[in-house]
C-alpha positions in Angstrom: -44.4 -19.1 -15.1 -45.0 -17.6 -18.5 -45.7 -19.7 -21.6 -42.5 -20.7 -23.4 -41.4 -18.8 -26.5 -42.2 -20.8 -29.6 -39.3 -20.5 -32.0 -39.1 -21.0 -35.7 -35.8 -21.2 -37.5 -35.5 -19.7 -41.0 -32.8 -21.6 -42.8 -31.2 -25.0 -42.1 -27.5 -24.5 -42.3 -24.8 -25.2 -39.7 -25.5 -22.1 -37.7 -29.2 -23.0 -37.5 -28.2 -26.4 -36.2 -26.0 -24.8 -33.5 -28.9 -22.5 -32.5 -31.3 -25.5 -32.3 -28.9 -27.4 -30.1 -28.5 -24.4 -27.8 -32.2 -23.8 -27.6 -32.6 -27.2 -25.9 -30.9 -25.7 -22.8 -33.3 -22.8 -22.6 -36.1 -23.6 -20.1 -38.7 -21.2 -21.5 -38.2 -21.9 -25.2 -39.4 -24.5 -27.6 -38.4 -25.1 -31.2 -41.7 -25.6 -33.0 -41.0 -24.8 -36.7 -38.4 -24.6 -39.4 -38.5 -23.1 -42.9 -36.3 -23.8 -45.9 -36.5 -23.1 -49.6 -35.9 -26.8 -50.1 -38.6 -29.1 -48.6 -36.1 -31.9 -48.2 -33.9 -29.7 -46.0 -36.8 -28.7 -43.8 -37.8 -32.3 -43.4 -34.2 -33.5 -42.6 -33.8 -30.6 -40.1 -37.1 -31.4 -38.6 -36.2 -35.0 -38.2 -32.9 -34.2 -36.6 -34.3 -31.8 -34.0 -37.8 -33.2 -33.6 -39.5 -30.1 -35.0 -43.2 -30.5 -35.5 -43.8 -27.9 -38.2 -41.7 -28.1 -41.4 -42.2 -25.4 -44.0 -41.1 -25.5 -47.7 -41.0 -21.7 -47.9 -39.9 -18.9 -45.7 -43.3 -17.3 -46.2 -45.0 -20.3 -44.8 -42.8 -20.3 -41.7 -43.5 -16.6 -41.2 -47.2 -17.2 -41.5 -47.2 -20.0 -38.9 -49.5 -19.0 -36.0 -47.7 -21.5 -33.7 -44.5 -19.4 -33.9 -43.8 -16.4 -31.7 -40.2 -15.6 -32.7 -38.0 -16.5 -35.7 -34.2 -16.9 -35.8 -32.9 -15.8 -39.2 -29.9 -17.9 -40.1 -29.7 -17.4 -43.8 -26.5 -16.0 -45.5 -26.1 -12.4 -44.6 -27.1 -10.8 -48.0 -30.6 -12.1 -47.3 -30.9 -10.9 -43.7 -32.8 -7.7 -44.6 -35.5 -9.3 -46.7 -35.9 -12.3 -44.4 -36.1 -10.2 -41.3 -38.6 -7.8 -42.9 -40.8 -10.8 -44.0 -40.9 -12.1 -40.4 -41.5 -8.7 -38.8 -44.4 -7.9 -41.2 -45.8 -11.3 -40.4 -46.0 -10.4 -36.7 -43.0 -12.3 -35.5 -40.2 -11.2 -33.2 -36.8 -11.6 -34.9 -33.4 -12.7 -33.8 -31.1 -12.2 -36.8 -27.7 -13.9 -37.1 -24.7 -11.6 -37.4 -23.9 -9.6 -39.4 -27.3 -8.0 -39.1 -27.3 -6.7 -42.6 -24.7 -5.8 -45.2 -24.8 -2.1 -44.7 -26.2 0.7 -42.6 -29.0 1.6 -45.0 -30.3 -2.0 -44.9 -30.0 -2.0 -41.1 -32.0 1.2 -40.9 -34.7 -0.3 -43.2 -35.1 -3.3 -41.0 -35.2 -1.3 -37.8 -37.8 1.1 -39.3 -40.0 -1.9 -40.0 -39.6 -3.3 -36.5 -40.6 0.0 -35.1 -43.6 0.3 -37.4 -44.7 -3.2 -36.6 -43.9 -2.8 -32.9 -41.9 -6.0 -32.9 -38.8 -7.2 -31.1 -35.7 -7.2 -33.2 -32.1 -8.2 -32.2 -28.9 -9.2 -33.8 -27.6 -12.5 -32.5 -24.3 -11.2 -31.2 -22.6 -13.0 -28.3 -20.5 -10.7 -26.2 -19.7 -13.0 -23.3 -16.1 -13.8 -24.5 -15.2 -10.4 -25.9 -12.0 -9.4 -24.1 -13.4 -6.2 -22.8 -16.5 -8.0 -21.4 -14.3 -10.6 -19.8 -12.2 -7.9 -18.1 -15.3 -6.1 -17.0 -16.6 -9.2 -15.3 -13.3 -9.7 -13.6 -13.3 -6.2 -12.2 -16.9 -6.7 -11.0 -16.0 -9.9 -9.3 -13.0 -8.3 -7.6 -15.2 -5.4 -6.3 -13.0 -2.9 -8.2 -16.1 -1.4 -9.8 -19.9 -1.5 -9.5 
């Protein structure tokens, strides 16, 4: 078995809480850090989800050597800068949708991920998209694949 992925969450809003709850069901993942611009929000989030490292800045979270990957859960106008901060700090990034506000910002983030040789992904669930549901039905019926 490999070591679990040590996750940090950048931002403490509702979607971050949903991610933290979901992470508890992932066998090879641990939530080890949270970062917020408001120290009291990081502390409250840390208390609620038993997070050992609580950071009062995004920069401190990105610099945390105990973190392998960061889930970016801030409002979407900040996704570009927050993702680039994490990538240039050596972290893998899972960025909440929408990835960025336009194609130029998306290209900039992707360029940094490539330059830093870091994993980057938009947190986009497709399981319940109608086309995917239909595809799974066809596979189960043996009609394709």
